[in-house]
C-alpha positions as CSV (number, residue, x, y, z in Angstrom):
1,M,119.3,85.6,143.6
2,L,116.1,85.4,141.5
3,L,116.2,89.7,141.3
4,F,120.0,89.9,140.5
5,R,119.2,87.4,137.6
6,W,116.4,89.2,136.2
7,A,118.0,92.2,136.5
8,I,120.5,90.8,134.3
9,L,118.6,89.7,131.9
10,F,116.9,93.5,131.7
11,L,120.0,95.4,131.2
12,L,120.6,92.1,128.6
13,L,117.5,93.5,126.9
14,M,118.2,97.1,127.1
15,C,121.6,96.5,125.5
16,A,120.1,94.4,122.0
17,V,117.7,97.3,122.2
18,S,120.3,99.9,122.2
19,F,121.2,98.3,119.3
20,A,118.5,97.7,117.3
21,F,117.3,101.9,117.6
22,Y,121.6,102.7,116.2
23,A,120.9,99.9,113.5
24,G,117.6,101.6,112.7
25,T,118.8,104.9,112.7
26,G,121.8,105.0,112.4
27,Q,122.5,107.4,115.5
28,A,126.3,106.9,117.4
29,K,124.3,107.6,121.1
30,Y,122.3,104.4,121.3
31,R,126.0,102.5,119.6
32,R,127.9,104.2,122.4
33,F,125.1,103.8,124.9
34,G,124.6,100.3,124.3
35,W,128.2,98.9,124.4
36,I,128.6,101.4,128.1
37,T,125.1,99.0,129.5
38,L,127.0,96.4,127.6
39,K,130.1,96.6,129.8
40,W,128.5,97.4,133.3
41,T,126.1,94.5,133.1
42,L,129.1,91.5,132.4
43,L,131.0,93.4,135.1
44,A,128.4,93.3,137.7
45,A,127.7,89.7,136.7
46,F,131.5,88.3,136.6
47,G,131.7,89.8,140.2
48,F,128.8,88.4,141.3
49,F,130.1,85.0,140.3
50,A,133.4,84.9,141.5
51,V,131.3,86.0,144.8
52,L,129.2,82.8,144.2
53,I,132.3,80.6,144.2
54,A,134.7,82.5,146.3
55,E,131.6,81.4,148.9
56,R,131.6,78.1,147.8
57,V,135.4,77.6,147.5
58,A,135.3,78.6,151.2
């Protein structure tokens, strides 16, 4: 559980750094990488919490 929380935090931090690089350099590859990382991080987090909720209900 704790490992998963740290992984999510690290991935969100990586997104923020990527967007900061985009703001600083204007290169679209950083923005694209940030959006892809953010999308998959949020999907994994929602899936994880869905499993937790399903375990509580059952």
